[in-house]
C-alpha positions in Angstrom: 26.5 89.0 -174.1 22.5 89.9 -173.3 21.7 90.2 -170.2 18.4 91.4 -168.1 19.5 94.4 -166.2 17.7 96.3 -163.3 19.0 99.9 -163.2 16.7 100.9 -160.2 14.0 99.0 -158.3 10.6 99.4 -159.6 8.0 97.3 -161.2 8.1 94.5 -164.0 8.9 97.5 -166.2 12.6 97.9 -165.1 13.7 94.5 -166.4 15.4 95.9 -169.6 17.3 93.3 -172.0 20.6 94.9 -172.5 24.2 93.9 -174.3 26.9 93.5 -171.7 30.3 92.5 -171.5 31.3 89.0 -171.3 32.1 87.4 -167.9 35.2 85.8 -166.8 35.9 83.3 -164.1 38.3 84.2 -161.1 39.9 81.5 -158.7 37.1 79.4 -157.5 34.4 80.3 -159.8 32.6 78.8 -162.7 31.0 80.7 -166.2 27.9 78.7 -167.1 26.2 79.3 -170.6 22.8 79.4 -169.6 20.3 77.6 -171.2 17.5 78.2 -169.1 16.7 80.9 -165.9 14.0 80.0 -163.5 11.8 82.7 -162.6 10.3 83.0 -159.0 8.3 85.0 -156.8 10.9 85.9 -155.0 12.7 87.8 -157.8 10.0 90.2 -158.0 10.6 90.9 -154.3 14.1 91.7 -154.6 13.7 93.8 -158.2 11.6 95.9 -156.0 14.3 96.5 -153.5 12.0 96.0 -150.7 13.0 92.3 -150.0 15.1 92.3 -146.5 16.7 89.3 -147.0 18.5 90.8 -150.1 18.8 94.3 -151.8 21.7 94.2 -154.3 23.6 96.8 -155.7 22.1 98.6 -158.7 22.7 97.9 -161.6 22.2 94.1 -161.2 20.5 91.2 -163.3 18.3 89.2 -161.5 17.7 85.3 -161.2 18.5 82.4 -158.5 17.7 79.6 -160.5 19.4 78.3 -164.1 20.7 75.7 -165.8 23.4 75.2 -169.0 26.8 74.0 -169.6 29.6 75.3 -167.9 31.7 77.2 -170.2 35.1 77.8 -168.3 36.4 77.4 -164.8 38.5 79.5 -162.9 41.8 77.9 -161.0 41.2 75.8 -157.9 37.9 74.4 -159.5 38.1 70.7 -159.4 34.4 69.6 -159.0 33.1 70.4 -162.5 34.9 71.3 -165.3 34.0 72.7 -168.9 31.2 70.5 -170.8 29.2 69.6 -167.7 25.8 70.2 -167.5 24.9 71.7 -164.5 22.1 73.4 -162.3 22.6 76.7 -160.2 21.4 77.0 -156.7 21.9 81.1 -156.9 25.2 82.9 -158.9 27.0 85.6 -158.2 26.1 87.5 -161.4 22.2 86.4 -162.1 20.7 84.1 -163.9 18.4 86.2 -166.5 21.6 86.0 -169.0 23.5 84.5 -171.6 26.2 84.1 -168.8 26.4 83.6 -165.6 29.0 83.4 -163.5 28.6 81.5 -159.8 31.0 79.9 -157.2 32.1 76.4 -157.2 29.7 75.8 -154.8 26.8 77.2 -156.2 27.1 75.0 -159.6 25.9 71.1 -159.2 25.5 68.5 -161.3 22.7 67.6 -163.4 21.4 64.4 -164.3 20.6 63.7 -168.2 17.6 62.9 -167.2 16.9 66.5 -166.6 15.9 69.0 -168.8 17.7 72.2 -169.0 14.3 74.3 -168.6 13.6 71.3 -165.6 17.2 72.2 -164.2 16.0 75.7 -163.7 12.9 74.6 -161.7 15.2 73.1 -159.2 17.0 75.3 -156.6 14.5 77.3 -155.3 11.5 75.5 -155.7 12.5 72.5 -154.1 14.8 73.8 -151.9 12.8 75.9 -150.0 9.9 73.1 -149.9 12.4 70.7 -148.3 13.5 72.7 -145.7 9.9 74.1 -145.0 9.2 70.2 -144.7 12.3 68.5 -142.8 14.2 71.6 -141.6 11.5 73.7 -140.1 8.0 71.7 -139.7 9.9 68.6 -139.2 7.6 66.3 -140.6 6.9 63.0 -140.1 6.1 59.9 -142.4 2.4 59.3 -141.6 1.6 63.0 -140.6 -0.5 65.0 -143.0 0.5 68.1 -144.4 -1.9 71.2 -146.6 0.2 72.6 -149.1 -1.8 75.9 -149.7 -1.4 76.6 -153.5 0.2 73.4 -154.5 0.0 74.2 -158.0 2.6 76.5 -158.5 6.7 75.8 -158.4 7.2 75.5 -154.6 3.9 73.5 -154.4 4.3 70.8 -157.1 8.3 70.5 -155.2 6.1 70.2 -152.2 3.7 67.4 -153.0 6.4 65.6 -154.6 8.8 65.5 -151.8 6.4 65.2 -149.2 4.6 62.3 -151.1 7.9 60.5 -151.3 8.6 60.8 -147.6 5.6 59.1 -146.7 3.7 62.2 -145.5 -0.4 62.3 -146.5 -1.0 65.2 -149.0 -3.6 67.5 -149.2 -2.8 70.1 -152.2 -5.0 73.0 -153.2 -5.8 74.8 -156.9 -7.6 77.5 -157.7 -8.2 76.1 -161.0 -9.8 72.6 -162.2 -6.3 72.2 -164.5 -4.1 72.8 -161.5 -6.1 70.4 -159.5 -5.2 68.0 -161.4 -1.6 68.4 -161.7 -1.9 68.5 -158.0 -3.1 64.8 -158.1 -0.8 63.9 -160.9 2.0 65.2 -158.7 1.3 62.7 -155.9 -1.3 64.3 -153.7 -3.8 62.1 -152.1 -6.7 64.9 -152.0 -6.6 68.1 -154.3 -9.1 70.6 -153.0 -10.5 74.3 -154.7 -9.1 77.0 -152.7 -11.1 79.4 -154.2 -14.6 77.5 -154.0 -17.0 77.1 -150.7 -15.8 75.7 -147.5 -12.8 74.2 -148.8 -11.2 74.0 -145.1 -14.1 72.4 -144.0 -13.3 69.5 -147.0 -9.7 69.2 -146.0 -11.0 68.4 -142.1 -13.2 65.8 -143.6 -10.1 64.5 -145.5 -8.2 64.2 -142.0 -11.0 62.5 -140.3 -11.8 65.6 -138.4 -8.2 65.5 -136.8 -6.8 68.3 -138.7 -3.7 68.4 -140.6 -0.2 68.2 -138.8 1.5 70.7 -140.8 0.7 73.6 -143.6 2.9 75.0 -146.0 1.4 78.5 -146.8 2.0 80.4 -149.8 0.1 83.1 -149.2 0.1 84.0 -145.8 -1.3 87.5 -145.9 -4.9 86.2 -147.2 -4.9 82.5 -145.6 -3.0 82.3 -142.6 -6.1 83.7 -139.9 -8.0 81.5 -141.9 -6.3 77.9 -141.6 -5.1 77.9 -137.7 -8.4 76.3 -136.6 -7.8 73.2 -139.2 -4.8 72.4 -137.2 -3.8 69.3 -135.4 -2.7 69.2 -132.1 1.1 70.2 -132.2 0.5 71.6 -135.5 3.1 73.8 -137.4 2.3 76.3 -140.3 5.4 76.9 -142.1 5.3 80.6 -143.8 6.9 80.6 -147.1 5.3 83.6 -148.4 3.5 86.6 -148.1 2.5 89.6 -149.6 1.4 91.9 -146.6 0.5 91.7 -143.2 -2.3 89.6 -141.4 -4.6 89.3 -138.5 -4.9 85.9 -136.8 -6.3 84.8 -133.1 -4.1 83.3 -131.3 -6.2 81.0 -129.3 -6.7 79.2 -132.3 -2.7 78.1 -131.7 -3.0 78.3 -127.5 -5.1 75.5 -127.8 -3.9 73.3 -130.1 0.2 74.0 -128.4 0.4 74.9 -132.2 3.5 77.0 -133.8 3.7 79.7 -136.7 7.4 79.3 -138.4 8.4 82.0 -140.6 11.3 80.4 -143.4 13.6 81.9 -146.0 15.8 80.0 -148.2 18.4 83.1 -148.1 18.9 82.7 -144.6 19.4 78.8 -144.7 23.2 78.4 -143.0 25.7 76.4 -145.1 24.9 73.1 -142.8 21.5 73.1 -144.0 22.1 74.1 -147.3 24.6 71.5 -147.4 22.1 68.4 -146.9 19.3 70.3 -149.0 21.7 69.8 -152.0 22.2 66.4 -151.1 18.5 65.5 -150.5 17.6 67.1 -154.3 20.7 65.3 -156.3 19.3 61.6 -154.7 15.7 62.8 -155.5 16.3 63.8 -159.2 18.7 60.6 -159.5 16.3 58.1 -158.3 12.9 60.0 -160.0 11.0 61.1 -157.2 11.9 64.9 -157.7 10.3 65.6 -161.2 10.8 69.5 -161.7 7.4 70.8 -163.6 7.9 73.1 -166.7 4.4 75.1 -166.7 5.8 78.2 -169.1 9.1 78.7 -171.2 9.2 82.3 -172.2 12.3 84.3 -174.2 14.7 86.0 -172.3 13.2 89.3 -173.9 10.0 88.6 -171.6 11.1 89.1 -168.0 8.6 91.6 -167.4 5.7 89.4 -168.6 7.4 86.4 -166.8 7.2 88.6 -163.4 3.6 90.0 -164.3 2.5 86.2 -164.6 3.7 84.8 -161.8 2.1 87.2 -159.3 -1.3 86.8 -160.8 -2.1 83.6 -159.4 -2.9 80.2 -160.9 0.5 79.5 -162.1 1.2 75.6 -163.0 4.6 74.5 -162.5 7.9 76.8 -162.8 8.1 79.9 -165.6 11.5 79.9 -167.1 13.0 82.4 -169.4 15.1 81.1 -172.4 18.1 83.0 -173.4 
């Protein structure tokens, strides 16, 4: 089978398409014929070998998101069978490949109304958004949430989930096309985070009261700036950061506010189970609608890693084996 392999940690150029032996499922395992593999920023951090939550042994195949058809199952597997459509919530072997090996617990039914490309956009973006909103920030209906960088994969997921849960949603986007997408996905307001004093505009949309929850995708750039627009008891959930940042603690102290860090990879099993149940319900009732902004051949994995870090993404980038 063909798979992307990383033989040394480094830049996007270390992603190489190679011929590798076919995989076979062991007890409790599922082999999936991958129809689409999702690309996430976290994949690029893991590729460099600098991501503390996960540093795989070399060589390895990247990818935690994917969707396809069950090829075969090992002994003891009862929840899925050969021929089933599934999406993957992580894998054992990596999803940037024609075949992916996963545990039974990592393979989940993909509704017929959801395409394979959309299925590859489910786990990391939607699970991250759900965990940030409800398991970390404990957001409640009626509160206002600012989704900073709302046109990307996690941002779109957060907008859809928050709107479905009855929150007032403000999203930011750096392009007119991105802001249009944010509004289409359910945000009440969309502002340009590249132009003018957009945080003052956010405050106007809250009637000067501030936002209750901020989902922060680029904390090293934005965290110090957004704290003054928090409401009393406001919460910032840091989802992404590419470096250090300086903040003024008084912006928190005067509001009884909190900064909360999170990683999907550290979610305990009971939290992950709750997320999967919520995502299944959302896909079935149509409130969760993954947006695929770009499909690329598997061989273009390096280009996909470069593209996802350039900013201005519209939805999810997926690789097609």
